[in-house]
N, C-alpha and C positions, 0 to 999 in steps of 0.2 A: 809814383809812376801812374799816369793817367791811362785809362782803358776806354776805347771807343764804344764798347758794348755795355758800359756801366754808367749810370744805373739803368736797369731794364724798364720797359713800360709797365705801368701798374697792372693792367688786366692779366698779363701772362703770369706774373708773380712766381718766377722760378725759385726753386729751393736753394740753389747755390749760383754764384756768378759765373759767366762763361769763361772768363780769364781766371785760371787757377793760380792762386798764389801758393808759394811754399808755406805749408802750415808751420807754425811755431812748435818747437818741441816742448812738451809739457815739463814744467819744472818738477824735479824730483823732490818728493816730500822729505823733510828731515828724518833721519833714522829715529825710530821709536823703539825703546826697549820692550822686548816681548813680555806681555803680561801672562802670568800663570792663569790657566783656566780654573774654573771652579772645581773641576774634577781633580786636578793636581793638588790644589789646596786641601780638598777634603781627604785625599789619599795621604798627604803628608801629616795632617792632623791625626788620621786614623793610626798610622804607623807609630807616631809618638805616644799616643794613648795605649797602644798595644804593648809597646816596650815597657812603659811604666807599669802596666798591669802584670806583665811577666816578671818584672823585678820584684813586685810586691808578693806575687804567688810563690816565687822561689824562696823569699824570706819565710813565708808561712810554712812551706814544706820543710825547710831546714829546721824550723822551730818544732815541727811535729815529729819528723822522722828521727831526729837525733836526740830525743829525750832519754833513750837508753844509754847507759854507760858502755864503755868498751868491754868490761868484764861481763855485763849482762848480755851483750850481743854474742860474745864467745860462748857463753853458756846456752844461749838460745839456738845456736847453729845446729848442734847435734839433735835437738828435740824435733821430732817429726810433728808438723802441724796437721791435725786431722782434717780430712776432706769433708765435703757436705754429706756424702753418703755414709761415711764413718760416724759423723755426729748423729745422723738419724738412727744408725744401728745402736750406738751407745745409749740413746735415749730410751730404747726398749730394754727393760731390765732382763737379766739372764734368769733362766729357770732356777728354782731352788735345787741345791745340791750340785751346782756346776763346778765347785772347787771345795776342797776341804776347809773347815773353819780355821784350823791352826796352820795353814800353809803360808807360803811366801806372799808378800804383798803384790808382787808382779803377776801372780796367778789370777788375781782379780781382774786384771786388764787383758789377759790373753783371750783370743777368740776360741770358741769351742772346737774348731777344727784343729787346733794345736794341741798335741798330746802333752801331758805333764811329764817332765823328765824324772829319771831315777836319781835321787840325791842321797848323799850320805848324811842322814839325819839321826838324831837320838831315837831310841826305840819307841818312846812314848810321845814324840813330838808330832808325828804325822799319823793320822788314822783315816783310812779311806773307807767311807760308808756311803751307800746309795739310798737305801730306805730302811725302815724298821722291819723287824721280823714279822712276817705275816701280811705285810702290805704289798699291793701289786706294784711291780717294778716298771713294766712297759705299759704306760697309760696312753693308749692310742684312741683318739677321738673318731667320730664318724667320718671325718674328712681325711683321716690318715690311715684308713684300713688298707689301702692299696696305693703304692707310690709308682707313678709311671716311669720315672727315670731310674728306679732300682727295684724292679719286680721280684728279682731273685734274692734280695736281701744281702747283697755283697757289702754294702756300706755299713748297715747295722744288722747284726744277727740277733733276732729275738729268741734267744735260747730259753728253755724252761729251767727255772731254778726253784726247787721245792721250798727253800727257805722263805721265799717271797710269795708263796701260794696262800691266798686267803683261806682256803679250805683246811689248811694244816696249822692254823694259828694256835688252836688249843693244844695241839700235839707239842709244838715248840715252846709253849709257855709252861710246860711241866718242869718240876724242879730238877729231875735227873738230866733231861735233855738240855735244859738251860745251863746247868753246871758243866755238862760235857762241852758245850760250845764255848763257854767262858774259859775253860781249861785249855782248849785248843787255840784260843785267840781268834775265833770266828764270830764272836759277838761281843758287844760292849755291855757295861753294867746297866745302861739306860735303855737297852733293848734294840740297839742298832746292829745291823748285819755288816760285819767287817769283810771287805773284799781286797783283792790284790790291785796293784797299780794298773795292770793290763785290763782287767775288767772295768775299772773306774774310767779308763780312757775310752773303752767301748761305750760305756754309759754316756760319756760326754758327746760322742757322735750322735747318739739318740737325742740328747738335749739340744744339740745343734740343729737337728731336723725340726724340733719343736720351735726353737727360737727363730729359725728361718721362715717358718710358716707365719709367725707373728710379724716379722719384718716385711714379708711379702704383702700381708694385708695392709700394713701401714703405707707401703709404697703404692699400692693400688689406690688407697684413699688420697695420697698426695697427688698421684697422676690424675685422678678424676677431678680433684680440685683445680689443678693447673689447666686441665682441658676445659673446664667450665669458664675459668677466667679468660683463657685464650679465645674461646668461642664468643664471649661477650665483646672482647676487644675486636675480633674480626667482624662481628655484626655491626659494630659502630663504624669500622673502617669501610665496610661494604656500603652502608647507608651514605657515607660521605662520598664514595666513589661512583655511586649510581648516576648522579647528575653529570659527572665528567664523562662517564662511559656513553651516555646517551648522546652527548654532543660529539664525541669522537666517532660514534657509530655512523652518523650521517656522512662525516668526512671520509671514513674508511670505505663506505659503500661506493662512493664516487671513484676512489682510487683502486677499489678491488677489481673492477672489470678489466682494467689494464694489466693488473698483476697476475690474474688467473692464468692467462695464456703462458706467460713467462714461468710461472710456478709449475704448470703442467709439464713444460719442456724440461725444467730442472729435475722434476721427479722421474721422468722417463729416463733421462741420462744417468741419474743416480741408480735406478734399478738395473740398467745395463751394466754399470760398473760393478754393482754388488754381485750380479750373476757371474760376471767374469772372475771376480775375486773368489767366489765360492768354487767355481770349477778349478781354478789354480790351486786353491787350498786342498780340495779333494785329491788332486794329483800328487801334491806334496805329501799328504797324509799316507797315501798308498805306498809311496816310495819309503817313507819313514817306517811303516809297519814291516815292510820286507827287510829293511836293514836291521831293525831291532830283532826280528825273528832269527836272522843269521847270527847276530851277536849273541842271542840267547843260547843257541845251539853250541857255539864255541865256548861260552862260559860254563855250560853244563858239562861238556867234555873235559874242560880244564879242571873244574871242581871235582869230578870223579877221580881224575888222576891224582890231584892233590890229596883227596880224602884217603886213597889207597896208601899213599906215601906216609901220611900222618898216622894211619892205623898201624903200619909196620913199626914206625918210630915209637909209638905209644906202647906196643907190646914189649919192645926191647927195654924202654925206660921203666916200665912196670916191673919187669923181672929184676932189673938192677936195684930199684927202690925196695923191692921185697927183701932181697938179700941184705941190704943195708939196714933195714928195719929190724930184721932178726938179730943182727949183730949188736945193734944199739940196745935192743931190749934185753939182751943177755947181760950187757955191761951195766945197765940201769938196775936190773934186779939184784945184782951183787952189791951195789953201793946204796940202794934205797934204805935198807934196814939200818945201816949206820947213820945215814943222814936224817931219817925221820925223827929219831930220838932227840937229836940236837935242834931240829927245826920246831918241834912241838913246844919246847921251852921258849924259844925266841918268839914264836907266834903268840903265845899267851901274853908275854910282855908287850908286844906291839899292839895287840888288841886292846889292852887297857889304855895305852897311850893314845891310840887312834880314837877310841870312844870319847876320851876327854877332849881331844882336838876337834872332833866333829861337833860336839856339843857347843864348844866356844865359837867355832866358825858359824854354826847355825844361828845363834843369837846375834852375832855380829852382822851376818848377811841380812837378817830381818831389819835391824836398825838402819843399816846403810840404804836399803831399798826404800824404806819409809821416808828418810830424809831426801833421797833423790826424787821421789814422786812429789813430795811437797814443794821442792824447788821448781820442778818442771811445771806443776800446776800454776805456781806464782808467775813464772815467765810467760806461760800461755795466756793467762788472764791479762797481763800487762800488754802483750802483743795485740790481743783482741781489742783492748781499749784504745790503743794508739791507732789501730786500723780503722776503728769506728770513727774516731775524730778526723782522720784523713779523708774518709768517705764523705763526711758531712762538709768539710771544707771544699772538697772537689765538687760536690753538688751545688754548693752556693756559688762557687766560681763559674761553673757551667751555666747556672741560671742568669748570672750577671752578663756573661758573654752573649747568651741568647737574646736577652732584652736589648743589649747594645746593638747587635746585628739587626734585630727587628726595626729599631729606630733608624739605623743607617739605611736599611732597605726602603723604609718609607720616605726618607729624604731623597734617595735616588729616584724613586717613583715621581716625587714632586718635581725634581729637576727635569726628568724626561717629559713630563706633561707641559712644563713651561717651554721646553725646546719645541715640542710639537705645536704649541699655540703660536710661537714666533714664526715657525716655518709656514703655518697656515696663513698668518697675517701677511707675510711677504708674498706668498703665492697670490693672495687676493689683490694686493697692490699691483703686482705685475699684470694681472688680468685686467684691472681697471685702466692701467696706463696704456695697454694695447688697445682697449676699446676706445679710449679717448683719441689715440692716434688715428685709428681707422675712421672715427667720426670726423676728425679734422680733415683728413684727406678727401672724404666725400663732399664736405662743404667746399673745399677748394675746386673740385671738379665742376660742381654746379655753378660756382661764380665764374669760372672761365667760359663755360658754355653760354651763359646769359650775355657776357661782354661781346662774344663773337657775333651773336644774333643782332645786337645793337649796331655793330660796325656794318653789317650787311644792309640793314635798313637805311643807314645814312648814305651808303653808296647808291642804293636804288633811288633814293629821293633826289640826289644830285643828278643822276642820269635823266630822270623825268623832267627836271627843271630845264636841262639843256635841250 
């Protein structure tokens, strides 16, 4: 189809023809399968490697945790694993004389605040002795003259015992006094002063105070050491953070001016709310005190009434009990004489049998406890070794994961840098294309202006010739 206005004259050089034709629709490109981005491919590879590492770590954990047999695990369950503090206390040896030398094996593991029980043992099996005759019993150092938490001596009573007085040593070393103490069972043949179980438990309380002072010194040393290590670590961290803080400080000063006004309003509103809450709380407290005072008066009156009733009932019951006791005492007095003769004979037979049973039970108890402690120590040592191996495996696995994450982080940084470079290059290309188009439009305008001036000169020359 021909158009009368096409082609246009050369000087005007329009950008598009005056008769507009229907533009052709652009052909649709063939469908292209979406390609996975580099990020998706990296994520898929990372998940596959993580699942593989998790499977390998599960196998290693199973191989470490299940080395104990079922019988060993059952035997280890009732055994109490000591804590870190208990291990530290166990490292410090107990003072001498904390337990009798011929006692049960379990007494060696008891803490000093646990009193020793009264056991049915043979007469010569247990001998409780604190110090030798003439040696000072309560050896208090300069730091233990006065205890702040027990100034009255309720925990440990430092009673005077003349047997342990150093000034009376020569007196008790005499033959007659020595033989008298041996006959009464208050001294041993090698010069030790024998005491009762009650006094020995009181002496253990004193030894506990001495042992705790040693534990306290050790804990202070450990705390000081941890504090020094912590301060060194904090100093390094502070040195690393100083540069970041200086950079953040400049940014925070710029944003601080805008936030100060809002912060001041926030604090003022908060103070108003706090004052209102304080007034409400005081009002509720006053009401609560009044209600409690009324309830206290009612409880006092009710308690006085109940106390009077209980005193009356107690008097009646005391009188009835007194009469019953008198009657029963009369009956007992009549039958005691007949019964005591028969019981004496039975008691002598039972005493002989009981002494034999006690002796057998004592030796059997000592053997059983030694076997039990040996088995427990073996299980604890096995548990500690397995735990140590597991910790080493965990640390190795954590180090591998950290190195892998660091490599992946570096790869991501490289990808981001490449993306930024591509975006910058595209931006520069668009800027250059815009500049080229602007230059081309300027050239077209100058060309059109020169052609129009030439046309005018031709017209003027024609007129002059006419």
